[in-house]
MIKE-939895 format. One line per 10 residues: number of its first residue (from 1); their letters; for each residue x, y, z of C-alpha. Coordinates in steps of 0.05 Angstrom, whole numbers. Layout:
BEGIN
NUM) a) X/Y/Z  ...
//
This chain:
BEGIN
1) prltddltrh) 26/156/374  -14/191/429  42/241/438  41/255/364  -35/264/364  -31/312/421  22/354/386  -20/353/322  -81/378/359  -43/438/388
11) lpaiptdayg) -6/460/326  -4/535/312  -45/558/252  17/566/209  76/525/234  145/554/215  193/500/236  205/435/199  174/390/251  113/432/258
21) rylqntkamr) 103/430/183  114/354/185  59/346/237  13/392/198  24/351/134  13/287/172  -54/313/199  -75/337/130  -56/269/99  -102/233/148
31) tasgleamqe) -162/278/135  -155/297/61  -209/270/16  -205/265/-60  -150/269/-110  -140/344/-111  -135/347/-36  -84/291/-34  -43/322/-90  -42/386/-50
41) vagnwealve) -15/347/10  37/315/-35  57/385/-58  66/406/15  110/345/27  151/364/-34  160/436/-9  182/410/60  233/362/28  260/416/-16
51) shpgfaraya) 266/468/39  294/419/91  328/364/50  361/335/112  295/324/148  289/249/135  220/239/166  187/280/111  207/233/55  167/168/68
61) plilllntdf) 96/198/67  112/233/0  140/169/-29  77/131/-8  32/182/-42  71/182/-107  72/106/-111  -2/94/-94  -47/139/-136  -41/191/-81
71) gysglgsttp) -67/145/-28  -114/111/-78  -154/175/-81  -150/180/-157  -139/112/-188  -95/115/-249  -61/180/-227  7/150/-212  51/148/-273  120/117/-286
81) ahrrraaela) 148/188/-275  118/188/-205  149/121/-192  218/145/-214  211/207/-170  192/163/-111  251/118/-122  298/178/-126  270/206/-61  277/138/-26
91) rravlidpte) 349/130/-45  364/200/-21  326/188/45  361/123/61  428/157/54  405/213/101  382/165/156  401/91/145  375/74/215  301/90/200
101) pflhtvmawc) 261/26/185  205/64/149  253/90/98  277/19/84  206/-6/75  189/48/25  256/36/-11  238/-38/-13  171/-24/-44  202/23/-96
111) ylwageaaqa) 245/-37/-117  182/-81/-118  146/-31/-164  208/-34/-209  208/-110/-209  275/-115/-173  261/-168/-120  333/-180/-97  343/-107/-79  274/-104/-46
121) sehlrqaydl) 292/-164/-4  355/-131/24  315/-71/48  259/-113/77  310/-151/118  344/-86/140  278/-55/161  261/-117/204  330/-118/236  326/-45/255
131) npyhrkrllq) 259/-53/291  226/-121/295  172/-96/343  135/-42/303  69/-72/281  56/-26/222  126/-37/194  119/-112/204  56/-111/162  91/-72/108
141) igtgwmfigd) 150/-120/109  106/-181/110  65/-158/51  129/-144/14  150/-217/25  82/-239/-1  92/-202/-66  163/-230/-71  135/-300/-58  168/-318/8
151) ldravelldk) 104/-339/44  140/-372/103  170/-305/123  102/-272/114  68/-323/159  121/-312/213  112/-236/210  37/-238/213  39/-285/272  86/-235/306
161) cesltpfite) 39/-177/292  -18/-214/327  25/-229/387  46/-155/392  -26/-129/390  -74/-185/407  -136/-141/400  -193/-158/353  -194/-86/328  -121/-91/307
171) apheeagllh) -127/-157/269  -92/-152/201  -150/-180/161  -129/-152/94  -58/-178/99  -81/-245/126  -131/-250/69  -77/-238/17  -33/-290/51  -88/-343/50
181) lllgeydkae) -103/-325/-22  -31/-338/-42  -30/-402/-2  -91/-426/-41  -135/-425/21  -192/-389/-12  -245/-400/42  -198/-374/96  -181/-314/51  -255/-298/42
191) dclrrvarpt) -266/-305/117  -211/-254/132  -228/-205/77  -301/-200/94  -280/-178/164  -244/-117/139  -280/-60/175  -264/-8/121  -256/-44/55  -202/-18/9
201) isselyrvla) -191/-26/-65  -139/-79/-50  -180/-118/1  -238/-120/-49  -192/-142/-104  -164/-198/-61  -234/-219/-42  -258/-226/-113  -194/-262/-133  -206/-313/-79
211) asaagaseta) -279/-321/-99  -260/-328/-172  -206/-380/-157  -256/-419/-113  -311/-416/-165  -357/-383/-114  -427/-363/-134  -419/-292/-110  -359/-279/-155  -400/-238/-205
221) tlarklhamv) -431/-196/-149  -363/-182/-118  -334/-166/-188  -387/-114/-201  -376/-84/-132  -301/-78/-145  -314/-49/-214  -359/4/-184  -306/23/-131  -254/29/-185
231) aarwcgdtpp) -299/70/-231  -319/117/-174  -246/133/-159  -217/132/-229  -183/198/-247  -198/195/-322  -260/219/-358  -287/148/-366  -278/84/-324  -221/38/-347
241) drerfiawal) -236/-14/-400  -216/-87/-390  -143/-78/-411  -132/-15/-370  -164/-46/-308  -117/-106/-312  -57/-63/-325  -75/-18/-266  -84/-78/-219  -17/-107/-237
251) fhhpfqqqdr) 16/-39/-233  -5/-31/-161  1/-103/-138  73/-122/-155  74/-198/-155  146/-216/-172  140/-288/-193  119/-295/-266  74/-355/-254  38/-316/-199
261) rdwvtdqlkv) 29/-255/-245  2/-301/-300  -48/-332/-252  -71/-265/-226  -77/-239/-297  -121/-298/-316  -166/-286/-256  -169/-211/-271  -193/-226/-342  -250/-268/-314
271) iadlad) -268/-214/-263  -267/-159/-315  -314/-200/-359  -362/-213/-301  -364/-140/-283  -388/-119/-353
//
């Protein structure tokens, strides 16, 4: 990572080769703010993929943006068409370089978004086998197992992450919070999630889900905070109503087990009512 950062700092103003454009896009993706800026970054990734279709490293960042409301910069901006495009790119990229774990993780998540847990599982296992020592990939894989419902695998991977980087600043609080939430350990989930240094939409969602499930007194306060975050980033003219909020939350948090989805849906209805 330090080598990449050094290369990024010393890029020419207008890189002409594929790797220079890759580094430029990576830097822009880290610093862009707002939906329009992130859509511009996505456009630059698209241009790189189209001009250098065999350059496998360019695919995963684009796939991530297409699947996640452009880095959650404009909530509600990802459409089913974006998801289909992301899945098409992921299938192409895995064929170009089947040895790259990152491509298998984004392929797995494309299958999760599509509700195809068996295919997602195959790519999660492949990503782990290819590199079981990359912390960021392990978190992506572990979170995938959480959404599939294999919590034992998720526990194992989070434990491994902590052994690889035993630093307090590297603690995977959001992922651990989700894991405790799914295990029904709501107090432990709250303890992890309140430690997230830079709260995300997902970390705040998990936190209010844990509070709601536990019947905590601060549930209404957390629900209003989450609603305000969603409203501030929503890409439409008006904030989402109750039904659109629930649909968006399920669209971006692909719980594969029907009983789990039903439980989350029930909690989301409570949260939406409290936020009004």
